[in-house]
C-alpha positions in Angstrom: 22.3 41.1 39.5 23.0 43.6 36.8 25.0 42.9 33.7 26.6 44.7 30.8 26.8 43.2 27.3 29.4 43.2 24.6 28.5 41.7 21.3 30.6 38.7 20.0 30.2 37.0 16.6 27.0 35.0 16.6 28.6 32.2 14.7 30.1 30.9 18.0 26.8 29.1 18.5 24.8 30.0 15.5 23.2 27.0 13.7 24.5 24.4 16.1 22.6 21.6 17.6 22.7 20.7 21.4 22.4 17.0 21.6 24.5 16.2 24.7 26.8 18.1 27.1 29.6 17.1 24.7 28.0 19.3 22.0 29.5 22.1 24.0 32.9 23.1 25.4 33.2 23.7 29.2 33.4 27.5 28.5 30.2 27.3 26.4 28.3 25.5 29.1 29.3 28.2 31.6 28.3 30.9 29.1 24.9 29.4 28.6 24.4 29.2 32.4 25.2 32.9 32.7 23.1 33.8 29.7 20.2 31.8 31.1 20.4 33.7 34.4 20.5 37.0 32.4 17.5 36.1 30.4 15.7 35.2 33.7 16.6 38.7 34.9 15.2 40.3 31.8 11.9 38.3 32.1 11.5 39.1 35.8 11.9 42.8 35.0 9.6 42.8 31.9 12.4 43.7 29.5 11.7 42.5 26.0 14.2 40.0 24.5 12.8 38.8 21.2 15.9 37.2 19.9 13.8 34.7 17.9 11.3 37.1 16.4 9.6 35.5 13.4 11.1 32.0 13.9 9.1 28.8 13.9 10.0 26.0 16.3 8.8 22.4 16.0 8.4 20.5 19.3 8.5 16.8 18.8 7.4 14.7 21.8 7.5 10.9 21.7 7.5 11.1 25.5 5.2 13.4 27.4 6.5 15.9 30.0 5.0 18.8 32.0 8.2 20.8 32.4 9.9 20.2 29.0 6.8 21.1 27.0 5.9 24.1 29.1 9.5 25.3 29.1 10.0 25.1 25.4 6.6 26.7 24.6 7.0 29.6 27.0 10.7 30.1 26.2 9.9 30.3 22.5 7.0 32.7 22.9 9.0 35.0 25.2 11.8 35.0 22.6 9.3 36.0 19.9 9.0 32.7 18.2 6.1 30.5 17.3 6.2 26.9 18.7 4.2 24.1 17.3 3.7 21.0 19.4 3.8 17.6 17.7 3.0 14.7 20.0 3.4 11.0 19.4 0.0 10.8 17.7 0.8 13.8 15.4 3.9 12.4 13.8 5.0 9.3 11.9 8.6 9.5 13.1 10.3 6.1 12.7 7.0 4.3 12.2 5.5 5.3 8.8 8.3 7.7 7.9 12.0 7.5 8.5 13.9 9.9 10.7 15.8 11.2 7.7 12.6 12.0 5.7 10.9 13.6 8.7 14.0 15.7 9.4 14.2 17.0 5.8 10.5 18.0 5.8 10.5 19.7 9.2 13.8 21.4 8.4 12.2 22.9 5.3 9.4 24.4 7.3 10.8 25.2 10.8 13.8 27.1 11.9 14.6 24.8 14.9 13.5 21.5 16.2 13.2 20.2 19.8 13.0 16.4 20.3 12.0 14.5 23.5 11.9 10.8 23.0 13.5 7.4 23.6 16.5 7.0 21.3 19.6 9.2 21.2 20.1 8.0 17.6 16.8 9.7 16.7 17.8 13.2 17.8 21.2 12.7 16.2 19.4 11.8 12.9 17.2 14.9 13.1 20.3 17.0 13.5 22.1 15.3 10.7 19.4 15.7 8.1 17.2 18.7 9.0 19.7 21.5 8.3 18.5 23.5 11.4 19.4 23.5 15.0 18.1 20.6 17.0 17.8 20.5 20.8 17.7 17.4 22.9 14.7 17.6 25.3 15.6 14.2 26.7 16.7 10.8 25.3 17.7 7.5 26.8 21.3 8.7 27.1 21.5 12.5 27.6 19.4 15.4 29.0 21.4 18.6 28.3 18.3 20.9 28.5 18.1 19.8 32.1 21.8 20.3 32.9 22.0 23.9 32.0 19.0 24.9 34.2 20.4 22.7 37.0 23.7 24.4 36.9 21.9 27.8 36.9 20.1 26.8 40.0 23.3 25.8 41.8 25.0 29.1 40.7 22.0 31.1 41.9 22.4 29.6 45.3 26.1 29.6 45.7 27.4 32.3 43.3 29.8 29.9 41.6 30.2 26.2 40.4 33.9 25.2 40.5 34.8 23.3 43.6 31.3 22.6 44.8 30.2 19.0 45.2 27.1 17.7 43.4 25.9 14.3 44.6 23.4 12.2 42.6 21.7 9.5 44.6 19.7 6.6 43.3 19.6 5.3 39.7 23.1 6.3 38.6 22.6 4.7 35.2 19.9 7.1 33.9 20.1 10.0 31.5 20.0 12.7 34.1 22.9 11.1 36.0 24.9 10.8 32.8 24.4 14.5 32.0 25.2 15.7 35.5 28.3 13.5 35.8 29.7 14.9 32.5 28.4 18.4 32.8 29.5 18.8 36.4 33.0 17.5 35.5 33.2 20.0 32.6 32.6 23.0 34.8 34.9 21.9 37.6 32.4 20.6 40.1 33.1 17.5 42.2 30.5 14.9 41.2 29.5 11.9 43.3 27.3 9.2 42.1 25.9 7.2 45.0 24.1 4.1 43.7 23.9 0.3 43.9 26.6 -1.3 41.9 24.0 -2.6 39.5 23.1 1.0 38.6 26.5 2.6 38.3 26.9 4.8 35.2 28.2 3.1 32.1 32.0 3.0 31.5 31.5 5.1 28.4 30.0 8.1 30.4 32.5 7.7 33.2 35.4 7.9 30.8 34.0 11.0 29.1 33.7 12.6 32.6 37.2 11.6 33.6 38.7 13.3 30.5 37.0 16.6 31.4 37.8 16.2 35.1 41.5 16.0 34.3 41.4 19.5 32.8 38.9 21.1 35.2 40.2 19.7 38.5 36.9 18.0 39.2 37.0 15.1 41.6 34.7 12.2 40.7 33.4 9.5 43.0 31.2 6.6 42.1 30.3 4.4 45.0 27.6 2.3 46.6 28.8 3.4 50.1 26.3 6.0 51.2 28.3 7.6 54.0 31.4 8.0 51.8 29.4 9.3 48.9 27.3 11.9 50.8 30.2 13.5 52.8 30.9 17.0 51.7 27.9 17.4 49.4 26.6 20.8 48.5 23.8 19.8 46.2 22.1 16.5 46.7 20.2 15.4 43.6 17.9 12.5 43.0 15.4 11.2 40.3 12.7 8.7 40.1 13.7 5.1 40.8 12.1 3.6 37.6 13.4 5.5 34.6 11.9 5.6 31.1 11.8 2.3 29.4 12.0 0.5 32.8 9.1 -1.5 34.3 10.7 -3.5 37.1 9.1 -1.5 40.0 9.3 -4.3 42.6 13.0 -4.9 42.0 13.9 -1.2 41.9 12.0 -0.4 45.1 13.9 -3.1 46.9 17.2 -2.2 45.4 17.0 1.6 45.9 15.1 1.9 49.2 18.4 2.3 51.1 19.2 5.3 48.8 16.1 7.2 49.6 16.9 10.9 50.2 15.6 11.6 53.7 16.8 13.8 56.5 19.1 11.1 57.9 20.8 10.9 54.5 21.0 14.7 54.2 22.8 14.9 57.6 25.4 12.4 56.3 26.7 15.3 54.2 28.1 17.0 57.3 27.6 20.2 55.3 26.4 23.4 57.1 22.7 24.1 56.3 23.5 27.3 54.4 25.8 25.4 52.1 23.4 22.5 51.2 20.5 22.3 48.8 18.3 19.5 47.5 17.4 19.1 43.8 15.1 16.9 41.7 14.3 17.1 38.0 10.6 16.2 38.7 8.1 14.6 38.8 8.8 13.3 42.3 7.1 10.5 44.2 7.3 12.2 47.6 3.7 11.4 48.7 0.6 9.6 47.6 -1.2 12.5 46.0 -1.0 10.9 42.6 -2.4 7.8 41.0 1.1 6.3 40.8 1.7 7.2 44.4 -1.5 5.4 45.5 -0.6 2.4 43.5 2.9 2.2 44.8 1.7 2.6 48.4 -0.9 -0.2 47.9 1.6 -2.6 46.2 4.8 -2.0 48.2 3.6 -0.5 51.5 5.6 2.8 51.1 4.2 6.3 50.9 7.4 7.9 49.6 10.0 6.7 47.1 13.2 8.5 46.0 12.7 11.4 48.4 10.7 11.9 51.5 8.0 14.6 51.7 10.0 16.1 54.6 13.1 16.8 52.5 11.0 17.7 49.4 9.3 20.5 51.3 12.3 21.5 53.5 14.5 24.6 53.6 17.0 22.7 51.5 14.6 22.1 48.6 15.1 24.1 45.4 12.9 21.8 43.2 10.5 24.5 42.0 13.2 27.1 41.4 15.0 24.4 39.4 11.8 23.6 37.5 11.3 27.3 36.6 14.9 27.5 35.4 14.1 25.0 32.8 12.5 27.8 30.8 15.3 30.2 31.2 18.0 27.7 30.4 16.2 26.4 27.4 15.7 30.0 26.3 19.4 30.6 26.5 20.1 27.5 24.3 17.6 28.5 21.7 18.6 32.1 21.6 22.3 31.3 21.3 21.9 28.8 18.5 19.1 30.4 16.5 19.0 34.1 17.6 18.6 36.9 15.1 21.0 39.3 16.8 24.5 39.2 18.2 25.1 37.0 21.2 26.0 39.0 24.3 28.8 38.2 26.6 28.1 38.7 30.2 30.2 40.4 32.8 29.1 41.8 36.1 29.3 45.5 36.7 
């Protein structure tokens, strides 16, 4: 794909924090999706794009992650910035020092802050007091730096978003489900959440999604009926059964086993193979090649959890493309909110 660029005032995004999908308008989400795909094109073609030359980025991690850390580090470096990783043992956030005090100190030293941790209130506090852009790398409620790359992945495969059906299967109450429900509704995708009633999204997030759906034309479906929920899906998405802060493995395995994404479930979509993909934010328990996988197999007698190895490795799977897009989507978010130069608009030749 080739693009041409027209500069628009950088204050459209400049200095803003991205704490949830609701930090953006629907048009801004679509812009960041396209900008991320453009930055991917530049990187693949070795075209320099140092929009953050000379900037210093603090990466705060209360909760470890392979993809989030790697994505923010490589995105920052490719944009010309210097990232500094601060893990849970490197900071006193909320323990020996308040969020407000930490935010003010870091904001005086860094140009932008990423936070990945447990409480949405923490990332909101960092944004309130730091005076610099703050980006949510995951909290208990939202995961916007996952949603932009996910929408990029879908657009890469289909060429558009509006009118496609995105179906999240499993724990419909977790942060990824919240973000996809709202983010998908914002850009006009039909969003299905297929989950046990006990794990439906909160009424708060459903109401937010409904408001956006009313304007975008998105059709929302939240159901525990698997056949109904899977029908017409274009992107089938799942996540781990035991989310952060949860420890009830035995109960979750029993509750969610019928919602495992396997080939039988994929066929329930009744969607032609060339119009159907599988997605997962990773890590995935699709085999026993991990310590967790071995422990789960020993305790519960299953070798696969939320997705079978057959689906994970199938022609439908886009999990590794999706993982790579974390970098490019995060790059778009950081460049747009902190970039030194004008922000380009994107239009195809």
